[in-house]
MIVOVO-440978 format. One record per residue (C-alpha): residue number from 1; x, y, z. Coordinates in Angstrom, 2 decimals, m for minus. Layout:
node seq NUM; X X; Y Y; Z Z
...
end
This chain:
node seq 1; X m53.34; Y 73.91; Z 8.36
node seq 2; X m50.02; Y 74.72; Z 10.03
node seq 3; X m50.76; Y 72.19; Z 12.77
node seq 4; X m51.61; Y 69.50; Z 10.25
node seq 5; X m48.49; Y 70.31; Z 8.22
node seq 6; X m46.34; Y 70.18; Z 11.34
node seq 7; X m47.75; Y 66.78; Z 12.30
node seq 8; X m47.04; Y 65.47; Z 8.80
node seq 9; X m43.49; Y 66.82; Z 8.95
node seq 10; X m42.86; Y 65.23; Z 12.35
node seq 11; X m44.28; Y 61.95; Z 11.17
node seq 12; X m42.03; Y 62.03; Z 8.12
node seq 13; X m39.03; Y 62.78; Z 10.33
node seq 14; X m39.92; Y 59.84; Z 12.56
node seq 15; X m40.08; Y 57.55; Z 9.54
node seq 16; X m36.70; Y 58.84; Z 8.37
node seq 17; X m35.12; Y 58.23; Z 11.77
node seq 18; X m36.58; Y 54.72; Z 11.88
node seq 19; X m35.29; Y 54.01; Z 8.37
node seq 20; X m31.83; Y 55.24; Z 9.29
node seq 21; X m31.85; Y 53.07; Z 12.41
node seq 22; X m32.82; Y 50.03; Z 10.36
node seq 23; X m29.94; Y 50.73; Z 7.98
node seq 24; X m27.35; Y 50.30; Z 10.74
node seq 25; X m25.26; Y 47.20; Z 10.10
node seq 26; X m24.84; Y 45.20; Z 13.31
node seq 27; X m21.93; Y 42.80; Z 13.75
node seq 28; X m21.98; Y 40.45; Z 16.73
node seq 29; X m18.62; Y 39.24; Z 18.02
node seq 30; X m17.77; Y 36.44; Z 20.46
node seq 31; X m14.06; Y 36.16; Z 21.27
node seq 32; X m11.97; Y 34.69; Z 24.13
node seq 33; X m10.95; Y 37.76; Z 26.10
node seq 34; X m10.46; Y 35.50; Z 29.13
node seq 35; X m9.56; Y 31.83; Z 29.52
node seq 36; X m6.76; Y 29.81; Z 27.87
node seq 37; X m7.17; Y 31.48; Z 24.46
node seq 38; X m7.21; Y 35.06; Z 25.76
node seq 39; X m3.81; Y 35.61; Z 24.13
node seq 40; X m5.70; Y 35.45; Z 20.83
node seq 41; X m8.92; Y 37.17; Z 21.86
node seq 42; X m7.37; Y 40.30; Z 23.41
node seq 43; X m5.49; Y 41.34; Z 20.24
node seq 44; X m8.56; Y 40.45; Z 18.19
node seq 45; X m10.49; Y 42.94; Z 20.28
node seq 46; X m7.75; Y 45.48; Z 19.62
node seq 47; X m8.20; Y 44.94; Z 15.89
node seq 48; X m11.95; Y 45.45; Z 16.20
node seq 49; X m11.39; Y 48.76; Z 17.96
node seq 50; X m9.66; Y 49.98; Z 14.80
node seq 51; X m12.76; Y 49.58; Z 12.65
node seq 52; X m14.12; Y 52.84; Z 11.16
node seq 53; X m17.63; Y 53.93; Z 12.21
node seq 54; X m19.15; Y 53.33; Z 8.78
node seq 55; X m18.89; Y 50.87; Z 5.93
node seq 56; X m20.15; Y 51.60; Z 2.42
node seq 57; X m21.86; Y 54.73; Z 3.77
node seq 58; X m23.79; Y 52.81; Z 6.45
node seq 59; X m23.24; Y 53.03; Z 10.18
node seq 60; X m21.72; Y 49.89; Z 11.64
node seq 61; X m22.34; Y 48.71; Z 15.18
node seq 62; X m20.14; Y 46.17; Z 16.95
node seq 63; X m21.52; Y 44.11; Z 19.85
node seq 64; X m18.53; Y 42.36; Z 21.45
node seq 65; X m18.89; Y 39.57; Z 24.02
node seq 66; X m16.36; Y 37.43; Z 25.89
node seq 67; X m16.77; Y 33.66; Z 25.41
node seq 68; X m14.03; Y 32.85; Z 27.97
node seq 69; X m12.70; Y 30.08; Z 25.65
node seq 70; X m15.81; Y 28.06; Z 26.54
node seq 71; X m17.93; Y 26.49; Z 23.74
node seq 72; X m21.13; Y 26.64; Z 25.81
node seq 73; X m20.54; Y 30.34; Z 26.50
node seq 74; X m19.89; Y 30.92; Z 22.82
node seq 75; X m23.22; Y 29.32; Z 21.94
node seq 76; X m24.96; Y 31.40; Z 24.61
node seq 77; X m23.37; Y 34.54; Z 23.20
node seq 78; X m24.30; Y 33.86; Z 19.61
node seq 79; X m27.90; Y 33.02; Z 20.54
node seq 80; X m28.16; Y 36.37; Z 22.29
node seq 81; X m26.56; Y 38.15; Z 19.34
node seq 82; X m28.95; Y 36.62; Z 16.81
node seq 83; X m32.17; Y 36.85; Z 18.85
node seq 84; X m31.76; Y 40.02; Z 20.95
node seq 85; X m29.29; Y 42.12; Z 19.00
node seq 86; X m30.57; Y 40.96; Z 15.59
node seq 87; X m27.08; Y 40.98; Z 14.14
node seq 88; X m26.41; Y 40.87; Z 10.41
node seq 89; X m23.12; Y 39.05; Z 10.82
node seq 90; X m21.35; Y 36.93; Z 13.47
node seq 91; X m17.60; Y 37.01; Z 14.08
node seq 92; X m15.64; Y 34.57; Z 16.22
node seq 93; X m14.40; Y 32.78; Z 18.03
node seq 94; X m10.62; Y 32.95; Z 18.23
node seq 95; X m10.72; Y 29.53; Z 19.93
node seq 96; X m11.39; Y 26.74; Z 17.42
node seq 97; X m13.70; Y 24.57; Z 19.61
node seq 98; X m15.82; Y 27.64; Z 20.43
node seq 99; X m16.03; Y 28.76; Z 16.80
node seq 100; X m17.18; Y 25.27; Z 15.77
node seq 101; X m19.99; Y 25.40; Z 18.33
node seq 102; X m20.96; Y 28.87; Z 17.10
node seq 103; X m21.15; Y 27.63; Z 13.51
node seq 104; X m24.14; Y 25.43; Z 14.34
node seq 105; X m26.12; Y 28.46; Z 15.54
node seq 106; X m25.02; Y 30.47; Z 12.50
node seq 107; X m26.47; Y 27.77; Z 10.25
node seq 108; X m29.62; Y 27.43; Z 12.35
node seq 109; X m30.33; Y 31.18; Z 12.20
node seq 110; X m29.08; Y 31.73; Z 8.62
node seq 111; X m26.55; Y 34.30; Z 9.80
node seq 112; X m23.15; Y 34.61; Z 8.09
node seq 113; X m20.23; Y 33.79; Z 10.39
node seq 114; X m16.69; Y 35.04; Z 9.90
node seq 115; X m14.79; Y 32.49; Z 11.96
node seq 116; X m11.63; Y 33.87; Z 13.56
node seq 117; X m10.07; Y 30.42; Z 13.80
node seq 118; X m9.50; Y 27.69; Z 11.16
node seq 119; X m12.59; Y 25.63; Z 11.98
node seq 120; X m13.01; Y 22.25; Z 10.33
node seq 121; X m16.63; Y 21.25; Z 9.82
node seq 122; X m18.29; Y 18.23; Z 8.18
node seq 123; X m19.29; Y 18.70; Z 4.54
node seq 124; X m22.37; Y 20.91; Z 4.26
node seq 125; X m22.10; Y 22.21; Z 7.83
node seq 126; X m20.23; Y 25.37; Z 6.88
node seq 127; X m22.93; Y 26.80; Z 4.60
node seq 128; X m23.04; Y 30.03; Z 6.63
node seq 129; X m19.49; Y 29.97; Z 7.99
node seq 130; X m16.47; Y 31.60; Z 6.33
node seq 131; X m12.94; Y 31.39; Z 7.76
node seq 132; X m10.77; Y 34.48; Z 8.14
node seq 133; X m7.54; Y 32.67; Z 9.17
node seq 134; X m5.66; Y 30.48; Z 6.74
node seq 135; X m6.55; Y 26.81; Z 6.84
node seq 136; X m4.29; Y 24.39; Z 8.66
node seq 137; X m3.63; Y 22.83; Z 5.26
node seq 138; X m2.38; Y 26.11; Z 3.78
node seq 139; X m0.03; Y 26.52; Z 6.74
node seq 140; X 1.07; Y 22.89; Z 6.61
node seq 141; X 2.05; Y 23.42; Z 2.95
node seq 142; X 4.49; Y 26.14; Z 3.99
node seq 143; X 5.79; Y 24.14; Z 6.96
node seq 144; X 6.46; Y 20.90; Z 5.08
node seq 145; X 8.07; Y 22.77; Z 2.17
node seq 146; X 10.42; Y 24.44; Z 4.66
node seq 147; X 11.22; Y 21.09; Z 6.28
node seq 148; X 12.16; Y 19.60; Z 2.93
node seq 149; X 14.52; Y 22.48; Z 2.18
node seq 150; X 16.13; Y 21.95; Z 5.59
node seq 151; X 16.66; Y 18.23; Z 5.13
node seq 152; X 14.16; Y 17.12; Z 7.81
node seq 153; X 13.52; Y 13.36; Z 7.63
node seq 154; X 11.67; Y 12.63; Z 10.90
node seq 155; X 9.11; Y 14.57; Z 12.96
node seq 156; X 7.38; Y 14.33; Z 16.34
node seq 157; X 4.03; Y 15.99; Z 17.05
node seq 158; X 2.84; Y 17.48; Z 20.36
node seq 159; X m0.43; Y 19.40; Z 20.30
node seq 160; X m3.79; Y 20.25; Z 21.80
node seq 161; X m6.21; Y 17.39; Z 22.42
node seq 162; X m9.04; Y 19.34; Z 20.76
node seq 163; X m10.31; Y 20.41; Z 17.36
node seq 164; X m7.32; Y 22.63; Z 16.63
node seq 165; X m4.78; Y 19.93; Z 17.43
node seq 166; X m6.72; Y 17.25; Z 15.58
node seq 167; X m7.28; Y 19.53; Z 12.58
node seq 168; X m3.57; Y 20.19; Z 12.26
node seq 169; X m2.68; Y 16.51; Z 12.57
node seq 170; X m5.19; Y 15.59; Z 9.84
node seq 171; X m3.65; Y 18.13; Z 7.47
node seq 172; X 0.00; Y 17.61; Z 8.42
node seq 173; X 0.22; Y 13.81; Z 8.44
node seq 174; X m0.61; Y 13.17; Z 4.75
node seq 175; X 1.68; Y 16.02; Z 3.64
node seq 176; X 4.55; Y 14.56; Z 5.66
node seq 177; X 3.93; Y 11.14; Z 4.16
node seq 178; X 3.85; Y 12.54; Z 0.63
node seq 179; X 7.11; Y 14.38; Z 1.29
node seq 180; X 8.77; Y 11.22; Z 2.60
node seq 181; X 9.06; Y 12.59; Z 6.14
node seq 182; X 8.31; Y 10.03; Z 8.87
node seq 183; X 6.02; Y 10.95; Z 11.78
node seq 184; X 7.59; Y 9.13; Z 14.74
node seq 185; X 5.33; Y 10.01; Z 17.67
node seq 186; X 2.10; Y 11.89; Z 18.37
node seq 187; X 1.41; Y 13.36; Z 21.82
node seq 188; X m1.59; Y 15.39; Z 23.08
node seq 189; X m2.35; Y 17.71; Z 26.00
node seq 190; X m5.24; Y 19.91; Z 27.15
node seq 191; X m5.30; Y 23.69; Z 26.86
node seq 192; X m5.57; Y 24.11; Z 30.61
node seq 193; X m2.68; Y 21.75; Z 31.43
node seq 194; X 0.21; Y 23.31; Z 33.32
node seq 195; X 2.68; Y 20.50; Z 32.64
node seq 196; X 3.45; Y 18.17; Z 29.72
node seq 197; X 6.39; Y 16.31; Z 31.27
node seq 198; X 5.31; Y 12.82; Z 30.22
node seq 199; X 4.54; Y 13.88; Z 26.66
node seq 200; X 7.80; Y 15.83; Z 26.35
node seq 201; X 9.82; Y 12.79; Z 27.48
node seq 202; X 8.30; Y 10.68; Z 24.70
node seq 203; X 8.81; Y 13.39; Z 22.09
node seq 204; X 12.44; Y 14.06; Z 23.01
node seq 205; X 13.09; Y 10.34; Z 23.45
node seq 206; X 12.07; Y 9.67; Z 19.84
node seq 207; X 15.01; Y 11.88; Z 18.75
node seq 208; X 13.30; Y 13.36; Z 15.66
node seq 209; X 14.89; Y 15.92; Z 13.34
node seq 210; X 12.04; Y 18.32; Z 14.14
node seq 211; X 9.18; Y 18.75; Z 16.60
node seq 212; X 5.87; Y 20.33; Z 15.63
node seq 213; X 4.08; Y 22.08; Z 18.50
node seq 214; X 0.38; Y 22.77; Z 17.96
node seq 215; X m0.81; Y 25.23; Z 20.58
node seq 216; X m1.79; Y 28.89; Z 20.82
node seq 217; X m0.63; Y 32.20; Z 22.26
node seq 218; X 1.51; Y 32.09; Z 25.39
node seq 219; X 0.42; Y 28.46; Z 25.92
node seq 220; X 2.55; Y 27.43; Z 22.95
node seq 221; X 5.78; Y 28.10; Z 24.86
node seq 222; X 5.12; Y 25.53; Z 27.60
node seq 223; X 5.43; Y 22.33; Z 25.50
node seq 224; X 8.40; Y 23.76; Z 23.62
node seq 225; X 10.27; Y 24.54; Z 26.84
node seq 226; X 9.43; Y 21.08; Z 28.19
node seq 227; X 10.87; Y 19.38; Z 25.11
node seq 228; X 14.02; Y 21.51; Z 25.22
node seq 229; X 14.50; Y 20.76; Z 28.92
node seq 230; X 14.57; Y 17.06; Z 28.03
node seq 231; X 17.59; Y 17.63; Z 25.82
node seq 232; X 16.06; Y 18.01; Z 22.38
node seq 233; X 18.47; Y 19.79; Z 20.00
node seq 234; X 16.63; Y 19.71; Z 16.67
node seq 235; X 14.29; Y 22.09; Z 14.90
node seq 236; X 11.02; Y 23.23; Z 16.44
node seq 237; X 8.06; Y 24.36; Z 14.37
node seq 238; X 5.07; Y 26.24; Z 15.74
node seq 239; X 1.74; Y 26.89; Z 14.02
node seq 240; X m0.03; Y 30.14; Z 13.15
node seq 241; X m1.88; Y 30.12; Z 16.49
node seq 242; X 1.50; Y 30.75; Z 18.14
node seq 243; X 2.56; Y 33.60; Z 15.84
node seq 244; X 2.59; Y 36.31; Z 18.49
node seq 245; X 5.15; Y 37.96; Z 20.74
node seq 246; X 3.62; Y 35.98; Z 23.63
node seq 247; X 5.73; Y 33.04; Z 22.46
node seq 248; X 8.89; Y 35.09; Z 22.91
node seq 249; X 7.73; Y 36.76; Z 26.12
node seq 250; X 7.16; Y 33.43; Z 27.85
node seq 251; X 9.84; Y 31.38; Z 26.12
node seq 252; X 12.60; Y 33.99; Z 26.23
node seq 253; X 15.93; Y 33.05; Z 24.70
node seq 254; X 14.91; Y 29.39; Z 24.62
node seq 255; X 12.63; Y 30.02; Z 21.62
node seq 256; X 15.38; Y 31.65; Z 19.54
node seq 257; X 15.58; Y 29.87; Z 16.20
node seq 258; X 11.99; Y 28.59; Z 16.34
node seq 259; X 10.19; Y 28.38; Z 12.99
node seq 260; X 6.60; Y 29.64; Z 13.02
node seq 261; X 4.04; Y 29.52; Z 10.22
node seq 262; X 1.99; Y 32.69; Z 9.86
node seq 263; X 0.04; Y 34.97; Z 7.60
node seq 264; X 2.13; Y 37.48; Z 5.62
node seq 265; X 0.97; Y 40.52; Z 7.61
node seq 266; X 3.40; Y 39.85; Z 10.47
node seq 267; X 6.39; Y 40.39; Z 8.18
node seq 268; X 4.75; Y 42.73; Z 5.67
node seq 269; X 7.85; Y 44.90; Z 5.17
node seq 270; X 9.91; Y 41.81; Z 4.33
node seq 271; X 7.54; Y 40.64; Z 1.59
node seq 272; X 8.63; Y 41.11; Z m2.02
node seq 273; X 7.42; Y 44.15; Z m3.92
node seq 274; X 4.11; Y 43.44; Z m5.59
node seq 275; X 2.88; Y 40.99; Z m2.96
node seq 276; X m0.90; Y 41.61; Z m2.66
node seq 277; X m0.76; Y 42.04; Z 1.13
node seq 278; X 2.44; Y 44.05; Z 1.44
node seq 279; X 0.96; Y 47.55; Z 1.37
node seq 280; X m2.19; Y 46.61; Z 3.32
node seq 281; X m0.08; Y 44.85; Z 5.94
node seq 282; X 2.38; Y 47.70; Z 6.31
node seq 283; X m0.47; Y 50.19; Z 6.71
node seq 284; X m2.17; Y 48.04; Z 9.34
node seq 285; X 1.05; Y 47.39; Z 11.26
node seq 286; X 1.92; Y 51.10; Z 11.35
node seq 287; X m1.52; Y 52.02; Z 12.67
node seq 288; X m1.53; Y 49.19; Z 15.23
node seq 289; X 1.95; Y 49.94; Z 16.54
node seq 290; X 1.13; Y 53.63; Z 16.81
node seq 291; X m1.57; Y 52.62; Z 19.31
node seq 292; X 0.12; Y 49.71; Z 21.10
node seq 293; X 3.81; Y 50.45; Z 20.71
node seq 294; X 6.70; Y 49.36; Z 18.47
node seq 295; X 6.84; Y 45.64; Z 17.77
node seq 296; X 3.28; Y 45.02; Z 18.99
node seq 297; X 1.95; Y 43.99; Z 15.57
node seq 298; X m0.21; Y 40.92; Z 15.81
node seq 299; X m1.69; Y 38.57; Z 13.25
node seq 300; X m4.79; Y 37.91; Z 15.39
node seq 301; X m5.59; Y 41.64; Z 15.49
node seq 302; X m5.10; Y 41.67; Z 11.74
node seq 303; X m7.60; Y 38.82; Z 11.30
node seq 304; X m10.34; Y 40.79; Z 13.05
node seq 305; X m9.44; Y 43.94; Z 11.11
node seq 306; X m9.59; Y 41.92; Z 7.88
node seq 307; X m13.27; Y 41.44; Z 8.65
node seq 308; X m13.76; Y 45.15; Z 8.02
node seq 309; X m11.67; Y 45.09; Z 4.83
node seq 310; X m13.90; Y 42.29; Z 3.54
node seq 311; X m17.11; Y 44.11; Z 4.44
node seq 312; X m15.87; Y 47.19; Z 2.59
node seq 313; X m15.83; Y 45.08; Z m0.55
node seq 314; X m19.02; Y 43.01; Z m0.16
node seq 315; X m21.49; Y 45.28; Z 1.68
node seq 316; X m22.12; Y 47.52; Z m1.38
node seq 317; X m23.12; Y 44.40; Z m3.31
node seq 318; X m25.35; Y 43.06; Z m0.52
node seq 319; X m27.13; Y 46.40; Z m0.06
node seq 320; X m28.53; Y 46.09; Z m3.58
node seq 321; X m30.56; Y 43.06; Z m2.49
node seq 322; X m31.61; Y 43.84; Z 1.10
node seq 323; X m31.55; Y 46.26; Z 4.00
node seq 324; X m29.54; Y 45.65; Z 7.17
node seq 325; X m31.55; Y 43.94; Z 9.87
node seq 326; X m33.39; Y 41.68; Z 7.43
node seq 327; X m33.00; Y 38.03; Z 6.37
node seq 328; X m32.59; Y 39.26; Z 2.80
node seq 329; X m29.52; Y 41.27; Z 3.73
node seq 330; X m27.95; Y 38.35; Z 5.59
node seq 331; X m28.52; Y 36.10; Z 2.58
node seq 332; X m27.13; Y 38.79; Z 0.27
node seq 333; X m24.00; Y 39.10; Z 2.42
node seq 334; X m23.44; Y 35.34; Z 2.16
node seq 335; X m23.91; Y 35.44; Z m1.60
node seq 336; X m21.61; Y 38.45; Z m1.98
node seq 337; X m18.85; Y 36.66; Z m0.04
node seq 338; X m19.25; Y 33.55; Z m2.21
node seq 339; X m19.12; Y 35.43; Z m5.52
node seq 340; X m16.55; Y 38.17; Z m4.87
node seq 341; X m13.19; Y 37.45; Z m6.46
node seq 342; X m9.82; Y 38.43; Z m5.12
node seq 343; X m10.77; Y 39.93; Z m1.75
node seq 344; X m7.46; Y 41.50; Z m0.74
node seq 345; X m6.82; Y 41.66; Z 3.01
node seq 346; X m3.73; Y 41.97; Z 5.23
node seq 347; X m3.32; Y 38.18; Z 5.34
node seq 348; X m3.51; Y 37.48; Z 1.62
node seq 349; X m6.20; Y 37.18; Z m1.04
node seq 350; X m9.49; Y 35.40; Z m0.46
node seq 351; X m11.41; Y 33.61; Z m3.20
node seq 352; X m14.49; Y 32.15; Z m1.53
node seq 353; X m16.93; Y 30.15; Z m3.63
node seq 354; X m20.32; Y 28.54; Z m2.85
node seq 355; X m18.47; Y 25.26; Z m2.17
node seq 356; X m15.25; Y 26.64; Z m0.62
node seq 357; X m15.53; Y 28.81; Z 2.48
node seq 358; X m11.80; Y 28.66; Z 3.25
node seq 359; X m10.78; Y 31.18; Z 0.64
node seq 360; X m7.02; Y 31.63; Z 0.99
node seq 361; X m4.84; Y 30.40; Z m1.82
node seq 362; X m2.59; Y 27.33; Z m1.17
node seq 363; X 0.65; Y 29.36; Z m1.14
node seq 364; X m0.54; Y 32.06; Z 1.28
node seq 365; X 1.32; Y 30.88; Z 4.38
node seq 366; X 4.85; Y 31.98; Z 5.22
node seq 367; X 7.47; Y 30.63; Z 7.63
node seq 368; X 9.13; Y 33.03; Z 10.06
node seq 369; X 12.12; Y 32.49; Z 12.32
node seq 370; X 12.65; Y 33.98; Z 15.77
node seq 371; X 15.90; Y 35.95; Z 15.54
node seq 372; X 16.98; Y 38.21; Z 18.42
node seq 373; X 13.41; Y 38.37; Z 19.65
node seq 374; X 12.03; Y 39.48; Z 16.27
node seq 375; X 10.40; Y 37.81; Z 13.28
node seq 376; X 12.54; Y 37.13; Z 10.23
node seq 377; X 10.90; Y 35.92; Z 7.03
node seq 378; X 12.36; Y 32.66; Z 5.77
node seq 379; X 12.95; Y 32.29; Z 2.03
end
């Protein structure tokens, strides 16, 4: 009898262990820790390291892979994550072209994707993809509004010859036209280029009131320096992909006075009282700078940490309809993201819907100015 009872007890324990293992929520991440977009991927990885070990009472497992800023590598990573690691959720990439390629696999495998870049997809192709960064349109709203206040009448554009550059141009051009601001010249360059001399000559030669640079991380300094070296004296605007201290590290004093669109987390302490991201942003910045040093705060790290803040709010809902590791749970996560209202994160408030997987409200973006090597919130 004792032997039979012991066997039953052991069997029950084995079932319990198996059940607990199945309950572990697995998040697969593909980010550019090497390659041209590593300036985004490295801080994103830092943000992921700050995730707690559990969410909604369930263990959470992160599987993090480097996509090297290469779309084919990103696809390879996400196929491994969905087939071998059986992930419940995909995150990435920080590089827009890679994240777009990943989105196709997310849709194919019915796995929710939290894109860490503002990917633009054809209608119906983002069914399983949700963006964590603000859309280019949201940021362009803030940029053009700031230009109008500053009396800007003409603009030149120099940006990446890829999905990020094209996405920004598509959003910026109609807003400039509506505001009565003339776009004089449009120049492109590749992420891996080490010189933009010809493009900078055309941009500076057009003598615009302002230049918009669309690039990322430390790579955003190169076209700005090239334009300045050709004698340009007007305003320079950078996008949210350049909102890191890498811009100042590479550009030095030459980038003083640059205007940069960003999420509110970067200047959380400067936000007005009552702003929905002020307290969350200040808490994140304090924790991040305690690890990485004063002034190290980074909006890309905050994007990846926002993934956890979102899961905290939607996982309890999804668990009512499925267990981690199952198609039902993945579908429930997608539904929970689409139906949750007012998801507060460090970068603002997200209101996803079944037909809108961008989420951030139109007035979410802010404009910062580089002043003495620090960020100053513009009014």
